[in-house]
C-alpha positions in Angstrom: 64.9 104.5 69.7 63.7 105.8 72.8 62.0 109.2 72.5 60.2 111.5 75.4 56.9 112.8 74.6 56.2 116.7 74.7 54.5 116.1 78.2 57.1 113.9 79.8 60.3 116.7 78.5 59.7 120.1 79.9 62.3 122.6 79.1 64.9 119.8 78.5 64.7 118.7 81.9 64.1 114.7 82.6 62.8 113.9 85.6 61.5 110.6 87.2 58.0 111.7 88.4 56.8 111.0 92.2 54.0 109.2 90.7 56.0 106.5 89.1 58.0 105.9 92.0 54.9 105.7 94.5 52.5 104.4 92.1 54.2 102.1 89.9 57.7 101.1 90.9 57.4 99.3 94.2 54.8 96.9 92.2 57.2 96.2 89.7 60.2 93.8 88.7 63.6 95.2 89.6 64.7 94.3 85.9 61.9 96.4 84.5 62.3 99.5 86.8 66.1 99.4 85.3 65.1 99.3 81.7 62.6 102.2 82.4 65.2 104.1 83.9 68.3 103.8 81.6 65.7 104.0 78.4 64.3 107.3 80.1 68.3 108.4 80.1 68.5 107.1 76.2 65.2 109.1 75.7 66.7 112.1 77.0 70.1 111.8 75.1 68.2 111.9 71.7 70.7 109.7 69.6 72.8 107.4 71.3 75.5 104.6 70.6 73.5 102.5 72.9 70.3 103.7 71.8 68.7 99.9 71.1 67.2 97.2 72.8 70.0 94.9 72.2 72.8 97.2 73.3 70.3 98.3 76.5 70.2 94.4 77.2 74.2 94.1 77.3 74.4 97.3 79.0 72.0 96.4 82.1 73.5 92.7 82.1 70.2 91.2 80.8 68.8 89.6 77.9 66.6 91.1 75.2 63.6 89.0 76.4 63.7 90.7 79.7 63.9 94.0 78.2 60.9 93.5 75.5 59.1 92.4 78.4 59.7 95.5 80.6 58.8 97.0 77.7 55.5 95.7 77.2 54.8 96.0 81.0 55.3 99.8 81.0 53.4 99.9 77.9 50.2 97.9 79.3 50.6 100.5 82.1 50.2 103.5 79.5 53.8 105.0 80.4 55.4 103.6 77.2 54.3 103.0 73.8 56.0 101.0 71.0 55.6 101.7 67.2 57.9 99.9 65.3 61.7 100.4 66.4 60.6 103.6 68.3 59.8 103.4 72.3 58.0 106.4 73.5 57.9 107.3 76.7 54.4 109.1 78.5 54.0 111.0 81.3 52.5 109.4 84.6 50.2 112.2 84.5 48.9 111.8 80.9 49.2 107.9 80.9 46.5 105.5 79.6 46.8 102.3 80.9 46.5 99.7 78.1 43.0 97.5 78.6 43.6 94.0 77.9 40.7 91.9 78.5 41.1 88.7 79.9 38.9 85.5 79.4 37.7 85.2 83.5 36.0 81.8 83.2 39.8 80.7 81.9 41.4 82.3 85.1 38.5 81.7 87.8 39.6 78.5 89.3 43.3 80.0 89.1 41.8 83.2 91.0 40.0 80.6 93.8 43.5 78.8 94.3 46.0 81.6 94.3 43.7 83.7 97.1 43.2 80.2 99.0 47.0 79.9 99.2 47.7 83.9 99.6 45.2 83.9 102.6 46.6 86.8 104.4 45.6 89.7 101.8 43.0 90.2 99.4 44.4 89.7 95.8 43.7 93.4 94.4 42.4 93.1 90.3 45.7 94.7 89.4 47.8 91.5 91.0 45.3 89.3 89.2 46.1 91.4 85.9 49.8 91.3 86.6 49.5 87.3 87.0 47.3 86.6 83.7 49.5 88.9 81.8 52.8 87.0 82.7 51.2 83.9 82.4 50.0 84.7 78.7 53.3 86.4 77.8 55.3 83.7 78.8 52.9 80.7 77.7 52.9 79.5 81.6 49.9 77.3 82.3 47.7 78.8 85.1 47.9 75.3 87.1 51.9 76.2 86.9 51.5 79.6 88.4 49.3 78.2 91.0 52.3 75.9 91.9 54.4 78.7 91.7 51.9 80.6 93.9 52.1 77.8 96.6 55.7 77.2 96.8 56.4 81.2 97.3 54.0 81.4 100.2 55.8 78.1 101.6 59.2 79.8 101.3 57.8 83.6 102.1 54.9 83.2 103.9 51.0 83.9 103.0 51.8 87.5 102.7 54.3 87.5 99.8 54.5 90.0 97.3 52.9 89.3 94.2 56.3 91.1 92.5 58.4 88.4 94.0 56.1 85.3 92.7 56.1 86.7 89.2 60.1 86.9 89.6 60.4 83.4 90.2 57.5 82.5 87.3 59.8 84.5 85.2 63.2 82.5 86.2 61.6 79.1 85.6 60.1 80.3 82.3 63.2 81.5 81.2 64.5 78.0 82.1 61.8 76.3 80.0 59.5 75.4 82.7 55.8 76.3 82.0 53.6 74.0 82.2 52.2 72.2 85.8 54.3 68.9 85.5 57.3 70.7 84.3 57.1 73.4 87.1 56.2 70.8 89.8 59.1 68.7 89.0 61.3 71.5 89.2 60.0 72.7 92.6 60.1 69.7 94.1 63.5 69.4 93.0 63.7 72.6 95.1 61.9 71.4 97.9 64.5 68.3 98.2 67.1 70.9 99.7 64.7 73.4 101.7 65.0 71.4 104.8 69.1 71.1 104.4 69.5 74.8 103.5 66.9 75.8 106.5 69.9 74.5 109.0 72.9 75.9 106.9 71.1 79.4 106.7 70.5 78.9 110.6 73.8 78.4 111.2 74.3 82.1 109.5 71.6 83.9 111.5 68.5 82.0 110.8 67.1 83.8 107.6 64.2 81.8 105.7 65.2 80.3 102.4 64.1 81.6 99.2 64.2 80.8 95.7 67.3 82.2 95.3 69.2 80.6 98.6 67.7 77.3 97.0 69.3 78.0 93.6 72.3 78.7 95.3 72.4 75.4 97.2 71.4 73.1 94.5 74.7 74.5 92.7 76.6 73.5 95.6 75.4 69.8 95.7 74.9 69.1 92.3 77.6 71.3 90.4 80.3 71.4 93.1 79.3 67.7 94.6 79.8 69.3 98.4 77.8 66.9 101.1 75.5 68.8 103.4 77.6 68.4 106.4 80.5 70.2 104.7 78.5 72.9 103.5 76.7 73.6 107.0 80.3 73.4 108.3 81.4 76.2 106.1 78.4 78.0 106.6 79.1 78.4 110.5 82.4 80.2 110.0 80.7 82.8 107.8 80.2 85.8 110.3 79.2 88.3 107.4 77.8 88.7 103.8 75.2 85.8 104.2 74.7 83.3 101.3 76.4 85.5 98.9 79.6 85.0 101.1 79.0 81.5 101.7 78.7 81.0 97.8 82.1 82.7 97.4 83.5 80.4 100.1 82.4 77.2 98.4 83.5 78.4 95.0 86.9 79.3 96.2 87.3 75.4 97.7 85.6 74.1 94.8 88.1 75.8 92.3 91.0 74.6 94.5 89.9 71.2 94.8 88.8 71.1 98.7 85.8 69.0 98.9 85.9 67.4 102.2 85.9 69.0 105.4 89.0 67.4 106.3 90.8 69.2 103.5 88.8 72.1 104.0 90.0 72.5 107.3 93.7 72.1 106.5 93.1 74.7 104.1 92.0 77.2 106.5 94.7 76.3 109.2 97.6 76.6 106.4 95.7 80.0 105.2 95.5 81.3 108.8 98.8 80.0 110.1 100.5 81.7 106.7 98.6 85.2 107.6 100.0 84.8 111.1 103.6 84.3 110.3 103.4 87.5 107.2 102.2 89.6 110.3 105.1 88.5 112.6 107.6 89.2 109.7 106.1 92.5 109.3 106.1 93.7 112.7 110.1 92.3 112.9 110.9 94.4 110.3 108.8 97.4 111.0 106.7 96.6 107.9 102.7 97.3 107.5 100.5 96.2 104.4 96.7 96.3 104.3 96.7 93.3 102.1 99.4 90.4 103.0 98.1 87.9 100.4 100.6 89.3 97.6 103.4 88.7 100.0 102.2 85.4 101.2 101.9 84.1 97.4 105.2 85.7 96.6 107.5 84.9 99.9 105.7 83.0 102.7 104.7 80.2 100.9 108.1 79.5 99.0 110.1 80.3 101.9 108.1 77.2 103.4 108.2 75.2 100.7 112.0 75.2 101.0 111.6 73.8 104.1 111.9 76.6 107.0 110.3 76.6 109.7 108.2 79.4 110.7 110.1 80.6 113.9 113.3 80.2 111.7 111.7 82.9 109.2 110.8 85.4 111.9 114.4 85.0 113.4 116.0 85.7 110.0 113.5 89.0 109.8 114.6 89.9 113.3 118.1 89.6 111.9 117.4 92.1 108.7 115.9 94.4 111.2 119.3 94.4 113.0 121.0 94.9 110.0 118.9 97.6 108.7 117.4 95.6 105.8 114.2 96.5 105.4 112.6 94.8 102.5 111.2 91.8 101.9 113.2 91.2 98.9 116.4 91.7 101.4 114.9 88.9 103.5 114.5 86.8 100.5 118.2 87.0 99.9 119.1 86.1 103.5 117.0 83.2 103.5 117.8 81.9 99.9 121.5 82.2 101.6 120.8 80.2 104.8 119.0 77.6 102.5 121.8 77.0 100.2 123.9 76.4 103.5 121.3 73.9 104.5 120.5 76.0 107.3 116.2 75.9 108.0 115.3 75.2 111.2 114.9 78.1 113.8 118.1 76.6 116.0 120.3 76.5 113.3 119.6 80.2 111.9 119.9 81.4 115.4 123.6 79.4 115.8 124.4 80.6 112.2 123.6 84.4 113.4 125.2 83.9 116.8 128.1 82.5 114.9 128.6 85.6 112.8 128.3 88.0 115.8 130.9 85.7 118.3 133.6 88.3 117.9 131.5 91.3 118.5 132.8 92.1 122.1 136.3 91.8 121.1 136.0 94.0 118.1 134.3 96.4 120.5 137.0 96.8 122.3 139.5 96.8 119.4 137.2 99.8 118.2 137.4 101.7 121.0 141.6 101.1 121.2 141.5 103.0 117.9 138.8 105.7 118.6 136.3 104.2 116.2 132.8 105.0 117.5 129.6 103.2 116.3 128.4 99.7 115.9 130.1 96.8 114.9 129.7 96.4 110.9 130.2 93.5 108.9 133.5 94.9 107.3 134.8 94.5 111.1 133.6 91.1 111.4 135.5 90.0 108.1 138.5 91.8 109.1 138.6 90.2 112.6 137.5 86.7 111.5 140.5 86.7 109.0 142.9 87.9 111.6 141.9 85.2 114.0 140.6 82.2 112.1 143.0 82.6 109.1 145.8 84.0 110.4 145.5 82.3 113.7 146.3 85.8 115.3 145.2 85.8 119.3 143.5 88.7 120.6 146.2 90.1 122.3 148.3 90.2 119.3 145.4 92.1 117.5 145.2 94.5 120.2 148.5 95.2 120.3 148.4 95.8 116.7 145.5 98.3 117.2 147.4 100.3 119.6 149.8 100.9 116.9 147.1 102.3 114.7 145.4 105.0 117.2 146.4 107.8 115.4 146.2 106.3 112.1 143.7 107.8 109.0 142.9 104.8 108.3 143.6 102.5 111.6 141.3 99.2 110.6 143.7 99.5 107.1 146.8 99.8 109.3 146.2 96.9 111.7 145.3 94.9 108.2 148.8 95.5 107.1 150.9 94.9 110.2 149.2 91.7 111.0 149.4 91.0 107.1 153.1 91.4 107.3 153.7 89.5 110.8 151.5 86.9 109.2 153.7 86.4 106.4 156.9 86.2 108.9 154.7 83.5 111.3 154.4 85.8 113.8 151.4 85.1 115.7 152.6 85.9 119.6 152.5 89.4 121.5 156.0 88.9 122.5 157.5 88.4 118.9 155.4 91.1 117.1 156.6 94.0 119.6 160.6 92.6 118.8 159.1 93.5 115.2 159.0 96.9 113.7 156.0 97.8 112.0 156.4 97.7 108.1 157.3 100.7 106.3 154.1 100.4 103.7 151.8 100.1 106.8 153.0 103.7 108.2 150.3 105.7 106.4 150.5 109.2 106.6 147.8 110.9 109.5 145.6 112.8 107.6 143.6 116.2 109.0 141.0 115.1 111.6 137.8 115.2 110.0 135.9 112.9 111.9 135.4 110.6 109.2 137.3 107.2 109.0 138.3 106.2 105.9 138.8 102.2 105.4 140.7 100.6 102.9 141.2 96.9 102.0 144.2 95.2 100.9 143.9 93.0 97.7 144.6 90.0 100.2 141.9 91.0 102.8 139.0 91.4 99.9 140.4 88.4 98.2 140.1 86.6 101.9 136.4 87.6 101.9 135.6 84.9 98.8 135.7 81.5 98.6 136.4 80.0 95.3 134.6 77.1 93.7 137.4 74.9 94.0 137.4 75.4 97.6 133.8 74.8 98.3 134.3 71.3 96.4 137.0 70.3 98.9 
């Protein structure tokens, strides 16, 4: 259980003392600082569900060994004490560092060699003390620690901080490398990738490799099986995010099975093309999405998978906009309808839409004759197609029927009734139609003017709009 001493808790207020921030925190490992601060929070809460070393480790995303190492570190500095299962915090004003005597002769050669490598500054006693503590706590040979110091100086320069050196030492120890032979072999392995990584990081801005980046590179080479030129090529396209962004990109390629430069280039070209197509579709339909990835996955890729040309898809999107169909699901229905007819190219799509509108000029003349205002609708096209293509009525005959419907409440329905009567009598020319009286059933009463056009459809007309399965098979 974590507790506060009386000096560390004043009137129930928990503070992180300035002395800790200035004199202790800069020289401590980041994980140790996290343990200190989170434990301080637990101490303030007294009994807490997370009030144990094991739960604290899980909460911080680390292991119990690291938490215990952190507690030992702060205990040696006099900021904590551990008795049994309790960890007590002390104020920095009353802290009494735990003095531990080390064998001077045992580390004399280590001191000499470490100072030889770290030539830009004088190693202070406190730094030596932390080296000794880490070596004894983690059972690292002093010869191995010398190799670690040299490795860190090679990477960071001879002014490298000792906290960085200790972090590398802890990582190696946790992976089981503690003797000089083990550490030397491991660091030699990292050294193999150093020059390759230097070139990669240069492509992203020239940052010098560090231990973490070398570990990343080793993963890309050994676990992911990427060749150096492939890694370098990908790095050249990383604009932001550095080593972490490069790792995310290479992980994506690895998981997708793209391991060669050609495969990656093809993937990126396809991704950019899909992104551009999604943007073009949305622009054509008046849509906007911050993230088009779901649209690409749900619509763009399936449409392309059906064999549609990209320009055919944007042509269909423009068609939907004209039809006031403003949802991607509407466009999907149009595209799948085209696919059912074997229409997938831009030329075929445009021709199909043009064929649908081929009578619009004539229909507009008819609407003007019957005083119907507004744009040509699909129902008008369906009427006109039935009259002219199925009943073989020429425009003049249809126009004459329209002249008879000027004052009718449902002029399109009236025209359809008249033309249906003439069709039944095999009348198609205008002269014969003029000699024939309009059918009585077509003479619908004139309703009071409301400005609203009511359209009624005959059973024959409605049936003409649909094609039976038998007809499709013919």
